[in-house]
N, C-alpha and C positions, 0 to 999 in steps of 0.2 A: 173786387171787394165783395164779400158775402154779406148780405143783409139778414138780420134776424127779424122775426116777426112773431107776434103772439095772437092767439085767437081771441077776438073780442066778442063776436057773436057767431051764429051758425055759419054765416057766409062772408063775414068781413074780417079783414086783417089790418092791424095798425103797426107801423114800423116801431121798433124799439129805439132806434137812433134817428135823430133829426138830420136833415140834409145840412151841410155846412152853410153858414151865412156868408162866408167869403172864401176867396182862394187861400188866404192866410190861415183860416181855421181848418180848411181841408188839409193843407200842408202840415200843420201842427199835429192834427190827428193821425195823418199818414206816418209822420216821423215817430210819433209816440208808439203806435201799434207795431211798426216794423222794428223799432229799437227793442221793444219787449221780446219780440219773436227771435231776433238775431241774438240777443243776449241770452235767451233761454237755450238756443242751439249751442252757442259758444260756452255756455256756463260761466258767463261774466256779468253778474248782476250789476245793474246801474252803470255799466261802462258806456262812455259816449260812443255814438255811432255816426251821427251827423254833425256837420258844421252848424254853427248857431243860426245863420241866416240863409236866405236863398234870394235869388234875383228874379223878380217878377217883371215881365216885359211883354207888351202887346206886339205881336208880329204883324207888321203893316204892309209888307211887300214880299214878293218871291225872293228878292235879293237878300233881304233880312233873314228869311227862313233858311236860305242856303247857308249863310254865314253861321247861324245858330246850329244848324245840323253839323257843319264842319267842326265847330267848337266841341260839340258833344262827342263826335267820333274821335277827334284828335286829343281831347283833354286827358284821357288816361296815359297817353304817351308822354305827357309833360309832368306827371306826378313827381318825378325825381327833381324837378325844378320848382315845385310849388312851395310857397312860403308857409303853408300849413303842414308840410311834411317835416317831421323832426329829423329825418335823414337826408334832407335836401342836399343835392350835390352841386348846385349852382343857381344862378338867377335866370328866370324865364324872361327872355327879351320881349316877349309879347304880353307880359303881365299887365292887365288892366285895359288892353286895347280891344278885346273882343266885343264887349257890350257898349263901350264908349262910342263906337262907330256905327252902331245899329240905330 
């Protein structure tokens, strides 16, 4: 992420943007900025890019980290079974189990 700054005095700089107050505000800002950029590239103004929510979780063990990494790597392979996919071809037998066990 690139930060902008403006000159306040001869040797000082002040950030134009504040640091996010929470993870939620960071994610909202990230989604907003990337949505604008993606829609500009696609030439699809105001088209949705992201799902509405996200799952926030504190990783407390190496085992939990391993399961989350596995989920991230294998998730795209399950898109054809995802309930958010309008062209879904079946039901994901693992639906809902990934984060419930962490």
